N, C-alpha and C positions, 0 to 999 in steps of 0.2 A: 518609773515608779508607778505602781498601781495603788490607788487610794479611793476612798469613799467620798461622797459629796461633802462631808464635813471638812475635808482638807482642800476645798476649792476656794482658797483665798488668794488675793493678789500677791501677798507677801510670799507665800509658799511657792506659787507659780514663778515669781520672779527669781527666787533663789534657785529653783530647779533649772530655769533657763540660763542663769549665770554659770551654773556648773555643767551645762550641756547635758542635762538629764531629761529624757523624754517623759512627760507626765501623761498618765492615762487616768484622768480625774474628770468625771462628769460635772457640768455646771449645776449650781443650785438653781432651783426654779425661780427664786426671786431675782437672781442675777440675770438669768435669761430674759425675764420679763422686763427688767430695768433696761437691758440692752435694746430690746425691741421697742420699748417706749421712747428711748432717746433717738431712735432712728439711725441715720448715718453717723451721728456723733457717738453712738454706743460702742463702736469698735467691733472687731471680728470675734465670732465665737471661737472658743478654744477647740482645737482638734481632738477628737475622741476616737480611739481605735475600739470599736464596739466589740470585736471578737476577743481582744485581749482583756477587756473589762469583764466579759462573760466568764473567762477562764479564772478570774480572780477568786471566785467562790471556792475553787478547789483548795487553795491555800487557807482560806477562812475555815473550811470544814475540817482540814487537818488540825488547825489550832484548836478548834472546838473539841476534837477527839483527844488532843494532847492535854487539854485542861482536865480531862477526866482522870488523868494520872496525877494523883495528889502531890507527889514529890516534885513533879515538873511545874505544876500550877502554882505551888507555894514557894518554890525555889528553896526547898528545905535543906538540900545538900550544902555542906560547907565548902567542899572542894569543887572547883570547876570541872575537874576531870570526871568526877562521879555524876555531876549534873549532865555533862555532855554524853556520858554513857547511857543515862536514863533517856535522854532525848533520842539518841540513836536507837536504843532498844524499842522505844515507842514507835519510831518511824518504821523500823523493820517489821514489827508486829502489825502495824496498820497496813503496810504495803502487802504483807502476806495474806491479810484478811480480805483484801479486795479481790 
């Protein structure tokens, strides 16, 4: 699971560990400072795959582009099939534009 610093809580990390999901979430600055301040009692820092975290912005940029499509951003379609068609069309046109 790729996530931002806002999702770096102990509860979320423990739930991901329980489900055997690898988390790529950087520590908050105050959490890292508290761990350093506690010394050997502070625990180990969570592992972070820096390359995977750098690639996270590709997904975020796609969602930023998809939000420009009003029907997708507002979930205006009543039927799931038409919403899915809009998302697919947006993805194809975005891919062709690159």
